[in-house]
N, CA, C, O and CB atoms as a CASP TS submission, in Angstrom:
PFRMAT TS
TARGET T0000
AUTHOR 0000-0000-0000
METHOD Language model
MODEL 1
PARENT N/A
ATOM      1  N   MET     1      97.540  98.400  97.724  1.00  0.00           N
ATOM      2  CA  MET     1      98.496  97.600  97.055  1.00  0.00           C
ATOM      3  C   MET     1      98.829  96.426  98.076  1.00  0.00           C
ATOM      4  O   MET     1      98.527  96.275  99.260  1.00  0.00           O
ATOM      5  CB  MET     1      99.793  98.478  96.620  1.00  0.00           C
ATOM      6  N   GLY     2      99.595  95.617  97.142  1.00  0.00           N
ATOM      7  CA  GLY     2      99.927  94.120  97.533  1.00  0.00           C
ATOM      8  C   GLY     2     101.318  94.332  98.435  1.00  0.00           C
ATOM      9  O   GLY     2     101.859  95.391  98.753  1.00  0.00           O
ATOM     10  N   ASP     3     101.642  93.187  98.687  1.00  0.00           N
ATOM     11  CA  ASP     3     103.243  93.023  99.240  1.00  0.00           C
ATOM     12  C   ASP     3     104.146  93.784  98.316  1.00  0.00           C
ATOM     13  O   ASP     3     103.898  94.065  97.143  1.00  0.00           O
ATOM     14  CB  ASP     3     103.820  91.366  99.258  1.00  0.00           C
ATOM     15  N   VAL     4     105.292  94.097  99.037  1.00  0.00           N
ATOM     16  CA  VAL     4     106.346  94.936  98.573  1.00  0.00           C
ATOM     17  C   VAL     4     107.172  93.791  98.095  1.00  0.00           C
ATOM     18  O   VAL     4     107.309  92.755  98.746  1.00  0.00           O
ATOM     19  CB  VAL     4     107.042  95.963  99.675  1.00  0.00           C
ATOM     20  N   ILE     5     107.760  94.031  96.844  1.00  0.00           N
ATOM     21  CA  ILE     5     108.624  92.977  96.396  1.00  0.00           C
ATOM     22  C   ILE     5     109.706  93.844  96.145  1.00  0.00           C
ATOM     23  O   ILE     5     109.561  94.926  95.575  1.00  0.00           O
ATOM     24  CB  ILE     5     108.148  92.066  95.176  1.00  0.00           C
ATOM     25  N   THR     6     110.887  93.370  96.587  1.00  0.00           N
ATOM     26  CA  THR     6     112.344  93.715  96.677  1.00  0.00           C
ATOM     27  C   THR     6     113.267  93.131  95.537  1.00  0.00           C
ATOM     28  O   THR     6     114.244  93.792  95.184  1.00  0.00           O
ATOM     29  CB  THR     6     112.871  93.209  98.027  1.00  0.00           C
ATOM     30  N   SER     7     112.996  91.943  94.965  1.00  0.00           N
ATOM     31  CA  SER     7     113.995  91.435  94.069  1.00  0.00           C
ATOM     32  C   SER     7     113.237  90.412  93.091  1.00  0.00           C
ATOM     33  O   SER     7     112.125  89.914  93.267  1.00  0.00           O
ATOM     34  CB  SER     7     115.216  90.734  94.910  1.00  0.00           C
ATOM     35  N   CYS     8     114.076  90.233  92.065  1.00  0.00           N
ATOM     36  CA  CYS     8     113.560  88.963  91.126  1.00  0.00           C
ATOM     37  C   CYS     8     113.274  87.592  91.672  1.00  0.00           C
ATOM     38  O   CYS     8     112.437  86.800  91.237  1.00  0.00           O
ATOM     39  CB  CYS     8     114.577  88.662  90.097  1.00  0.00           C
ATOM     40  N   THR     9     114.021  87.441  92.601  1.00  0.00           N
ATOM     41  CA  THR     9     113.607  86.156  93.396  1.00  0.00           C
ATOM     42  C   THR     9     112.243  86.093  93.742  1.00  0.00           C
ATOM     43  O   THR     9     111.631  85.028  93.671  1.00  0.00           O
ATOM     44  CB  THR     9     114.340  86.008  94.667  1.00  0.00           C
ATOM     45  N   ASP    10     111.601  87.361  94.189  1.00  0.00           N
ATOM     46  CA  ASP    10     110.053  87.401  94.745  1.00  0.00           C
ATOM     47  C   ASP    10     109.175  87.246  93.530  1.00  0.00           C
ATOM     48  O   ASP    10     107.979  87.079  93.768  1.00  0.00           O
ATOM     49  CB  ASP    10     109.626  88.888  95.557  1.00  0.00           C
ATOM     50  N   LEU    11     109.607  87.274  92.107  1.00  0.00           N
ATOM     51  CA  LEU    11     108.599  87.430  91.181  1.00  0.00           C
ATOM     52  C   LEU    11     108.701  86.326  90.213  1.00  0.00           C
ATOM     53  O   LEU    11     109.769  85.765  89.970  1.00  0.00           O
ATOM     54  CB  LEU    11     108.655  88.740  90.538  1.00  0.00           C
ATOM     55  N   GLY    12     107.620  86.033  89.685  1.00  0.00           N
ATOM     56  CA  GLY    12     107.489  85.071  88.334  1.00  0.00           C
ATOM     57  C   GLY    12     106.840  85.754  87.144  1.00  0.00           C
ATOM     58  O   GLY    12     105.958  86.610  87.226  1.00  0.00           O
ATOM     59  N   ILE    13     107.387  85.270  86.008  1.00  0.00           N
ATOM     60  CA  ILE    13     106.752  85.478  84.951  1.00  0.00           C
ATOM     61  C   ILE    13     105.224  85.305  84.728  1.00  0.00           C
ATOM     62  O   ILE    13     104.598  84.247  84.776  1.00  0.00           O
ATOM     63  CB  ILE    13     107.352  84.831  84.221  1.00  0.00           C
ATOM     64  N   GLY    14     104.772  86.485  84.490  1.00  0.00           N
ATOM     65  CA  GLY    14     103.063  86.218  84.453  1.00  0.00           C
ATOM     66  C   GLY    14     102.558  86.866  85.513  1.00  0.00           C
ATOM     67  O   GLY    14     101.469  87.378  85.257  1.00  0.00           O
ATOM     68  N   GLU    15     102.922  87.026  86.553  1.00  0.00           N
ATOM     69  CA  GLU    15     102.696  87.871  87.598  1.00  0.00           C
ATOM     70  C   GLU    15     102.173  89.193  87.364  1.00  0.00           C
ATOM     71  O   GLU    15     102.567  89.748  86.338  1.00  0.00           O
ATOM     72  CB  GLU    15     103.770  87.984  88.236  1.00  0.00           C
ATOM     73  N   TRP    16     101.388  89.793  88.087  1.00  0.00           N
ATOM     74  CA  TRP    16     100.987  91.344  87.875  1.00  0.00           C
ATOM     75  C   TRP    16     101.393  91.996  88.936  1.00  0.00           C
ATOM     76  O   TRP    16     101.251  91.547  90.074  1.00  0.00           O
ATOM     77  CB  TRP    16      99.500  91.675  87.699  1.00  0.00           C
ATOM     78  N   VAL    17     102.101  93.458  88.589  1.00  0.00           N
ATOM     79  CA  VAL    17     102.591  94.265  89.596  1.00  0.00           C
ATOM     80  C   VAL    17     102.151  95.668  89.219  1.00  0.00           C
ATOM     81  O   VAL    17     101.649  95.935  88.128  1.00  0.00           O
ATOM     82  CB  VAL    17     104.109  94.115  89.764  1.00  0.00           C
ATOM     83  N   THR    18     102.408  96.703  90.358  1.00  0.00           N
ATOM     84  CA  THR    18     102.276  97.976  90.252  1.00  0.00           C
ATOM     85  C   THR    18     103.845  98.387  90.607  1.00  0.00           C
ATOM     86  O   THR    18     104.545  97.764  91.406  1.00  0.00           O
ATOM     87  CB  THR    18     101.063  98.546  91.195  1.00  0.00           C
ATOM     88  N   ALA    19     104.194  99.372  89.975  1.00  0.00           N
ATOM     89  CA  ALA    19     105.631 100.266  90.261  1.00  0.00           C
ATOM     90  C   ALA    19     105.433 101.664  90.144  1.00  0.00           C
ATOM     91  O   ALA    19     104.432 102.262  89.749  1.00  0.00           O
ATOM     92  CB  ALA    19     106.848  99.952  89.213  1.00  0.00           C
ATOM     93  N   GLY    20     106.342 102.033  90.474  1.00  0.00           N
ATOM     94  CA  GLY    20     106.509 103.621  90.511  1.00  0.00           C
ATOM     95  C   GLY    20     107.834 103.924  91.071  1.00  0.00           C
ATOM     96  O   GLY    20     108.212 103.241  92.023  1.00  0.00           O
ATOM     97  N   LEU    21     108.654 104.933  90.573  1.00  0.00           N
ATOM     98  CA  LEU    21     109.632 105.673  90.519  1.00  0.00           C
ATOM     99  C   LEU    21     109.630 106.078  92.235  1.00  0.00           C
ATOM    100  O   LEU    21     108.593 106.525  92.725  1.00  0.00           O
ATOM    101  CB  LEU    21     109.434 106.853  89.329  1.00  0.00           C
ATOM    102  N   ARG    22     110.730 105.905  92.996  1.00  0.00           N
ATOM    103  CA  ARG    22     110.730 106.072  94.474  1.00  0.00           C
ATOM    104  C   ARG    22     110.749 107.658  94.537  1.00  0.00           C
ATOM    105  O   ARG    22     111.492 108.414  93.911  1.00  0.00           O
ATOM    106  CB  ARG    22     112.079 105.292  95.281  1.00  0.00           C
ATOM    107  N   GLY    23     109.688 107.995  95.504  1.00  0.00           N
ATOM    108  CA  GLY    23     109.583 109.465  95.576  1.00  0.00           C
ATOM    109  C   GLY    23     108.675 110.251  94.595  1.00  0.00           C
ATOM    110  O   GLY    23     108.579 111.470  94.452  1.00  0.00           O
ATOM    111  N   CYS    24     108.008 109.201  93.928  1.00  0.00           N
ATOM    112  CA  CYS    24     107.098 109.972  92.848  1.00  0.00           C
ATOM    113  C   CYS    24     105.904 109.268  92.833  1.00  0.00           C
ATOM    114  O   CYS    24     105.852 108.074  93.125  1.00  0.00           O
ATOM    115  CB  CYS    24     107.676 110.047  91.334  1.00  0.00           C
ATOM    116  N   ARG    25     104.650 110.132  92.414  1.00  0.00           N
ATOM    117  CA  ARG    25     103.401 109.433  92.668  1.00  0.00           C
ATOM    118  C   ARG    25     102.914 108.731  91.493  1.00  0.00           C
ATOM    119  O   ARG    25     101.920 108.004  91.527  1.00  0.00           O
ATOM    120  CB  ARG    25     102.373 110.344  93.134  1.00  0.00           C
ATOM    121  N   VAL    26     103.630 108.951  90.425  1.00  0.00           N
ATOM    122  CA  VAL    26     103.028 108.442  89.350  1.00  0.00           C
ATOM    123  C   VAL    26     103.805 106.716  89.264  1.00  0.00           C
ATOM    124  O   VAL    26     104.980 106.383  89.418  1.00  0.00           O
ATOM    125  CB  VAL    26     103.321 109.602  87.952  1.00  0.00           C
ATOM    126  N   ARG    27     102.554 105.881  88.950  1.00  0.00           N
ATOM    127  CA  ARG    27     102.618 104.528  88.680  1.00  0.00           C
ATOM    128  C   ARG    27     102.060 103.674  87.627  1.00  0.00           C
ATOM    129  O   ARG    27     101.134 103.985  86.878  1.00  0.00           O
ATOM    130  CB  ARG    27     102.261 104.095  89.568  1.00  0.00           C
ATOM    131  N   PHE    28     102.612 102.731  87.636  1.00  0.00           N
ATOM    132  CA  PHE    28     101.884 101.855  86.483  1.00  0.00           C
ATOM    133  C   PHE    28     101.894 100.616  86.838  1.00  0.00           C
ATOM    134  O   PHE    28     102.535 100.156  87.783  1.00  0.00           O
ATOM    135  CB  PHE    28     102.478 101.883  85.105  1.00  0.00           C
ATOM    136  N   ALA    29     100.924  99.801  85.824  1.00  0.00           N
ATOM    137  CA  ALA    29     100.609  98.378  86.470  1.00  0.00           C
ATOM    138  C   ALA    29     100.775  97.676  85.287  1.00  0.00           C
ATOM    139  O   ALA    29     100.563  98.219  84.203  1.00  0.00           O
ATOM    140  CB  ALA    29      99.095  98.103  87.210  1.00  0.00           C
ATOM    141  N   GLY    30     101.231  96.210  85.414  1.00  0.00           N
ATOM    142  CA  GLY    30     101.388  95.595  84.078  1.00  0.00           C
ATOM    143  C   GLY    30     101.680  94.148  84.617  1.00  0.00           C
ATOM    144  O   GLY    30     101.641  93.880  85.818  1.00  0.00           O
ATOM    145  N   ARG    31     102.034  93.058  83.438  1.00  0.00           N
ATOM    146  CA  ARG    31     102.538  91.720  83.599  1.00  0.00           C
ATOM    147  C   ARG    31     103.745  91.768  83.685  1.00  0.00           C
ATOM    148  O   ARG    31     104.268  92.698  83.071  1.00  0.00           O
ATOM    149  CB  ARG    31     102.244  90.845  82.690  1.00  0.00           C
ATOM    150  N   VAL    32     104.674  90.812  84.463  1.00  0.00           N
ATOM    151  CA  VAL    32     105.845  90.400  84.249  1.00  0.00           C
ATOM    152  C   VAL    32     106.182  89.494  82.872  1.00  0.00           C
ATOM    153  O   VAL    32     105.838  88.313  82.813  1.00  0.00           O
ATOM    154  CB  VAL    32     106.109  89.758  85.408  1.00  0.00           C
ATOM    155  N   THR    33     106.856  90.132  81.825  1.00  0.00           N
ATOM    156  CA  THR    33     107.405  89.461  80.841  1.00  0.00           C
ATOM    157  C   THR    33     108.581  88.822  80.660  1.00  0.00           C
ATOM    158  O   THR    33     108.653  87.944  79.801  1.00  0.00           O
ATOM    159  CB  THR    33     107.377  90.042  80.124  1.00  0.00           C
ATOM    160  N   GLY    34     109.767  89.191  81.500  1.00  0.00           N
ATOM    161  CA  GLY    34     111.115  88.640  81.707  1.00  0.00           C
ATOM    162  C   GLY    34     111.792  89.215  83.129  1.00  0.00           C
ATOM    163  O   GLY    34     111.696  90.298  83.705  1.00  0.00           O
ATOM    164  N   LEU    35     112.482  88.046  83.406  1.00  0.00           N
ATOM    165  CA  LEU    35     113.379  88.246  84.573  1.00  0.00           C
ATOM    166  C   LEU    35     114.775  88.355  84.365  1.00  0.00           C
ATOM    167  O   LEU    35     115.248  87.704  83.433  1.00  0.00           O
ATOM    168  CB  LEU    35     113.232  87.242  85.455  1.00  0.00           C
ATOM    169  N   PHE    36     115.553  89.082  85.084  1.00  0.00           N
ATOM    170  CA  PHE    36     117.022  89.465  84.625  1.00  0.00           C
ATOM    171  C   PHE    36     117.851  89.415  86.166  1.00  0.00           C
ATOM    172  O   PHE    36     118.610  90.331  86.483  1.00  0.00           O
ATOM    173  CB  PHE    36     117.079  91.250  83.759  1.00  0.00           C
ATOM    174  N   PRO    37     117.609  88.275  87.033  1.00  0.00           N
ATOM    175  CA  PRO    37     118.179  88.306  88.467  1.00  0.00           C
ATOM    176  C   PRO    37     119.409  88.946  88.525  1.00  0.00           C
ATOM    177  O   PRO    37     119.653  89.709  89.460  1.00  0.00           O
ATOM    178  CB  PRO    37     118.371  86.969  89.060  1.00  0.00           C
ATOM    179  N   ALA    38     120.417  88.676  87.423  1.00  0.00           N
ATOM    180  CA  ALA    38     121.972  89.394  87.789  1.00  0.00           C
ATOM    181  C   ALA    38     121.696  90.870  87.695  1.00  0.00           C
ATOM    182  O   ALA    38     122.167  91.494  88.645  1.00  0.00           O
ATOM    183  CB  ALA    38     123.358  88.977  86.594  1.00  0.00           C
ATOM    184  N   LEU    39     121.124  91.519  86.894  1.00  0.00           N
ATOM    185  CA  LEU    39     121.010  92.878  86.812  1.00  0.00           C
ATOM    186  C   LEU    39     120.053  93.465  88.081  1.00  0.00           C
ATOM    187  O   LEU    39     120.111  94.607  88.536  1.00  0.00           O
ATOM    188  CB  LEU    39     120.429  93.202  85.360  1.00  0.00           C
ATOM    189  N   ASP    40     119.152  92.369  88.529  1.00  0.00           N
ATOM    190  CA  ASP    40     117.950  92.896  89.438  1.00  0.00           C
ATOM    191  C   ASP    40     116.733  93.877  88.720  1.00  0.00           C
ATOM    192  O   ASP    40     116.172  94.849  89.223  1.00  0.00           O
ATOM    193  CB  ASP    40     118.666  93.814  90.655  1.00  0.00           C
ATOM    194  N   LEU    41     116.580  93.421  87.701  1.00  0.00           N
ATOM    195  CA  LEU    41     115.592  94.172  86.719  1.00  0.00           C
ATOM    196  C   LEU    41     114.665  93.197  86.212  1.00  0.00           C
ATOM    197  O   LEU    41     114.927  91.995  86.224  1.00  0.00           O
ATOM    198  CB  LEU    41     116.312  94.887  85.469  1.00  0.00           C
ATOM    199  N   PHE    42     113.496  93.715  85.727  1.00  0.00           N
ATOM    200  CA  PHE    42     112.705  92.926  85.170  1.00  0.00           C
ATOM    201  C   PHE    42     111.802  93.613  84.049  1.00  0.00           C
ATOM    202  O   PHE    42     111.549  94.792  84.292  1.00  0.00           O
ATOM    203  CB  PHE    42     112.005  92.330  86.193  1.00  0.00           C
ATOM    204  N   TRP    43     111.297  93.131  82.934  1.00  0.00           N
ATOM    205  CA  TRP    43     110.293  93.823  81.990  1.00  0.00           C
ATOM    206  C   TRP    43     108.739  93.522  82.507  1.00  0.00           C
ATOM    207  O   TRP    43     108.354  92.479  83.036  1.00  0.00           O
ATOM    208  CB  TRP    43     110.519  93.220  80.372  1.00  0.00           C
ATOM    209  N   VAL    44     107.963  94.687  82.222  1.00  0.00           N
ATOM    210  CA  VAL    44     106.814  94.372  82.517  1.00  0.00           C
ATOM    211  C   VAL    44     105.906  95.091  81.180  1.00  0.00           C
ATOM    212  O   VAL    44     106.064  96.219  80.715  1.00  0.00           O
ATOM    213  CB  VAL    44     106.530  94.854  84.055  1.00  0.00           C
ATOM    214  N   LEU    45     105.085  94.211  80.824  1.00  0.00           N
ATOM    215  CA  LEU    45     103.869  94.647  79.704  1.00  0.00           C
ATOM    216  C   LEU    45     102.866  95.551  80.229  1.00  0.00           C
ATOM    217  O   LEU    45     101.899  94.927  80.666  1.00  0.00           O
ATOM    218  CB  LEU    45     102.998  93.379  79.171  1.00  0.00           C
ATOM    219  N   GLY    46     102.761  96.870  80.339  1.00  0.00           N
ATOM    220  CA  GLY    46     102.049  97.671  80.999  1.00  0.00           C
ATOM    221  C   GLY    46     100.364  97.313  80.511  1.00  0.00           C
ATOM    222  O   GLY    46     100.121  96.715  79.463  1.00  0.00           O
ATOM    223  N   GLU    47      99.399  97.740  81.364  1.00  0.00           N
ATOM    224  CA  GLU    47      97.967  97.907  80.735  1.00  0.00           C
ATOM    225  C   GLU    47      97.795  98.849  79.543  1.00  0.00           C
ATOM    226  O   GLU    47      96.921  98.648  78.701  1.00  0.00           O
ATOM    227  CB  GLU    47      97.016  98.422  81.791  1.00  0.00           C
ATOM    228  N   ASP    48      98.565  99.788  79.491  1.00  0.00           N
ATOM    229  CA  ASP    48      98.506 100.515  78.084  1.00  0.00           C
ATOM    230  C   ASP    48      99.330  99.993  77.106  1.00  0.00           C
ATOM    231  O   ASP    48      99.591 100.691  76.126  1.00  0.00           O
ATOM    232  CB  ASP    48      98.869 101.918  78.145  1.00  0.00           C
ATOM    233  N   GLY    49      99.810  98.805  77.220  1.00  0.00           N
ATOM    234  CA  GLY    49     100.650  98.164  75.948  1.00  0.00           C
ATOM    235  C   GLY    49     101.948  98.391  75.783  1.00  0.00           C
ATOM    236  O   GLY    49     102.594  97.807  74.913  1.00  0.00           O
ATOM    237  N   LEU    50     102.607  99.504  76.828  1.00  0.00           N
ATOM    238  CA  LEU    50     104.118  99.821  76.910  1.00  0.00           C
ATOM    239  C   LEU    50     104.890  98.659  77.533  1.00  0.00           C
ATOM    240  O   LEU    50     104.497  97.914  78.431  1.00  0.00           O
ATOM    241  CB  LEU    50     104.387 101.143  77.786  1.00  0.00           C
ATOM    242  N   ARG    51     105.957  98.641  76.949  1.00  0.00           N
ATOM    243  CA  ARG    51     106.838  97.617  77.723  1.00  0.00           C
ATOM    244  C   ARG    51     107.841  98.632  78.479  1.00  0.00           C
ATOM    245  O   ARG    51     108.378  99.568  77.888  1.00  0.00           O
ATOM    246  CB  ARG    51     107.705  96.422  76.633  1.00  0.00           C
ATOM    247  N   ARG    52     108.051  98.329  79.942  1.00  0.00           N
ATOM    248  CA  ARG    52     108.866  98.885  80.629  1.00  0.00           C
ATOM    249  C   ARG    52     109.917  98.004  81.394  1.00  0.00           C
ATOM    250  O   ARG    52     109.518  96.911  81.796  1.00  0.00           O
ATOM    251  CB  ARG    52     108.160  99.620  81.365  1.00  0.00           C
ATOM    252  N   ALA    53     111.046  98.317  81.605  1.00  0.00           N
ATOM    253  CA  ALA    53     112.222  97.737  82.227  1.00  0.00           C
ATOM    254  C   ALA    53     112.116  98.303  83.649  1.00  0.00           C
ATOM    255  O   ALA    53     112.302  99.519  83.693  1.00  0.00           O
ATOM    256  CB  ALA    53     113.633  98.114  81.458  1.00  0.00           C
ATOM    257  N   VAL    54     111.886  97.762  84.712  1.00  0.00           N
ATOM    258  CA  VAL    54     111.808  98.031  85.943  1.00  0.00           C
ATOM    259  C   VAL    54     113.123  97.512  86.906  1.00  0.00           C
ATOM    260  O   VAL    54     113.435  96.341  87.121  1.00  0.00           O
ATOM    261  CB  VAL    54     110.531  97.479  86.304  1.00  0.00           C
ATOM    262  N   ASP    55     113.762  98.683  87.391  1.00  0.00           N
ATOM    263  CA  ASP    55     115.171  98.241  88.314  1.00  0.00           C
ATOM    264  C   ASP    55     114.729  98.710  89.452  1.00  0.00           C
ATOM    265  O   ASP    55     114.312  99.841  89.702  1.00  0.00           O
ATOM    266  CB  ASP    55     116.755  98.908  87.951  1.00  0.00           C
ATOM    267  N   PHE    56     114.867  97.548  90.318  1.00  0.00           N
ATOM    268  CA  PHE    56     114.560  97.544  91.867  1.00  0.00           C
ATOM    269  C   PHE    56     115.446  98.906  92.494  1.00  0.00           C
ATOM    270  O   PHE    56     114.951  99.438  93.487  1.00  0.00           O
ATOM    271  CB  PHE    56     115.136  95.894  92.649  1.00  0.00           C
ATOM    272  N   SER    57     116.312  99.293  92.126  1.00  0.00           N
ATOM    273  CA  SER    57     117.237 100.491  92.876  1.00  0.00           C
ATOM    274  C   SER    57     116.413 101.534  92.384  1.00  0.00           C
ATOM    275  O   SER    57     116.348 102.458  93.195  1.00  0.00           O
ATOM    276  CB  SER    57     119.008 100.704  92.431  1.00  0.00           C
ATOM    277  N   ARG    58     115.709 101.734  91.268  1.00  0.00           N
ATOM    278  CA  ARG    58     114.947 103.095  91.260  1.00  0.00           C
ATOM    279  C   ARG    58     113.357 103.009  91.435  1.00  0.00           C
ATOM    280  O   ARG    58     112.753 104.081  91.456  1.00  0.00           O
ATOM    281  CB  ARG    58     115.234 103.830  89.861  1.00  0.00           C
ATOM    282  N   PHE    59     112.742 102.001  91.543  1.00  0.00           N
ATOM    283  CA  PHE    59     111.355 101.585  91.321  1.00  0.00           C
ATOM    284  C   PHE    59     110.947 100.867  92.753  1.00  0.00           C
ATOM    285  O   PHE    59     111.645  99.984  93.251  1.00  0.00           O
ATOM    286  CB  PHE    59     111.228 100.528  89.940  1.00  0.00           C
ATOM    287  N   GLU    60     109.592 101.413  93.417  1.00  0.00           N
ATOM    288  CA  GLU    60     108.958 100.614  94.393  1.00  0.00           C
ATOM    289  C   GLU    60     107.916  99.611  93.843  1.00  0.00           C
ATOM    290  O   GLU    60     106.954 100.068  93.225  1.00  0.00           O
ATOM    291  CB  GLU    60     108.336 101.499  95.359  1.00  0.00           C
ATOM    292  N   VAL    61     108.027  98.377  94.010  1.00  0.00           N
ATOM    293  CA  VAL    61     107.351  97.489  93.296  1.00  0.00           C
ATOM    294  C   VAL    61     106.309  96.761  94.281  1.00  0.00           C
ATOM    295  O   VAL    61     106.644  96.624  95.458  1.00  0.00           O
ATOM    296  CB  VAL    61     108.342  96.557  92.609  1.00  0.00           C
ATOM    297  N   HIS    62     105.086  96.299  93.854  1.00  0.00           N
ATOM    298  CA  HIS    62     104.051  95.878  94.620  1.00  0.00           C
ATOM    299  C   HIS    62     103.308  94.513  93.744  1.00  0.00           C
ATOM    300  O   HIS    62     103.247  94.430  92.517  1.00  0.00           O
ATOM    301  CB  HIS    62     103.039  97.238  94.888  1.00  0.00           C
ATOM    302  N   ARG    63     102.943  93.813  94.429  1.00  0.00           N
ATOM    303  CA  ARG    63     102.620  92.428  93.754  1.00  0.00           C
ATOM    304  C   ARG    63     101.055  93.347  93.595  1.00  0.00           C
ATOM    305  O   ARG    63     100.814  94.378  94.223  1.00  0.00           O
ATOM    306  CB  ARG    63     102.793  90.558  94.893  1.00  0.00           C
ATOM    307  N   ALA    64      99.965  92.581  92.454  1.00  0.00           N
ATOM    308  CA  ALA    64      99.072  93.382  92.359  1.00  0.00           C
ATOM    309  C   ALA    64      98.085  92.283  91.766  1.00  0.00           C
ATOM    310  O   ALA    64      98.595  91.342  91.159  1.00  0.00           O
ATOM    311  CB  ALA    64      99.436  94.685  91.594  1.00  0.00           C
ATOM    312  N   ALA    65      96.756  92.343  91.897  1.00  0.00           N
ATOM    313  CA  ALA    65      95.720  91.455  90.982  1.00  0.00           C
ATOM    314  C   ALA    65      95.404  91.791  89.782  1.00  0.00           C
ATOM    315  O   ALA    65      95.047  92.912  89.420  1.00  0.00           O
ATOM    316  CB  ALA    65      94.501  91.324  91.478  1.00  0.00           C
ATOM    317  N   ALA    66      95.541  90.698  89.031  1.00  0.00           N
ATOM    318  CA  ALA    66      95.197  90.808  87.603  1.00  0.00           C
ATOM    319  C   ALA    66      93.900  91.496  87.176  1.00  0.00           C
ATOM    320  O   ALA    66      92.847  91.258  87.767  1.00  0.00           O
ATOM    321  CB  ALA    66      95.158  89.505  87.078  1.00  0.00           C
ATOM    322  N   PRO    67      93.968  92.283  86.229  1.00  0.00           N
ATOM    323  CA  PRO    67      92.719  93.019  86.043  1.00  0.00           C
ATOM    324  C   PRO    67      91.642  92.474  85.404  1.00  0.00           C
ATOM    325  O   PRO    67      90.608  93.129  85.269  1.00  0.00           O
ATOM    326  CB  PRO    67      92.925  94.080  85.425  1.00  0.00           C
TER
END
């Protein structure tokens, strides 16, 4: 896994990340499609085609290489 990301200020639209619920082994990967710094969350379009809202208080986020 890549660098740990802890806030929207560390992200940019189009970057690839992996994320998983804290304390859970289930993870997903995708491309950042929207940033909402005031709420400290962002949107990811996953490799599976699903769109997810990622909240830094619930998810551990890492930078990833594009597939």
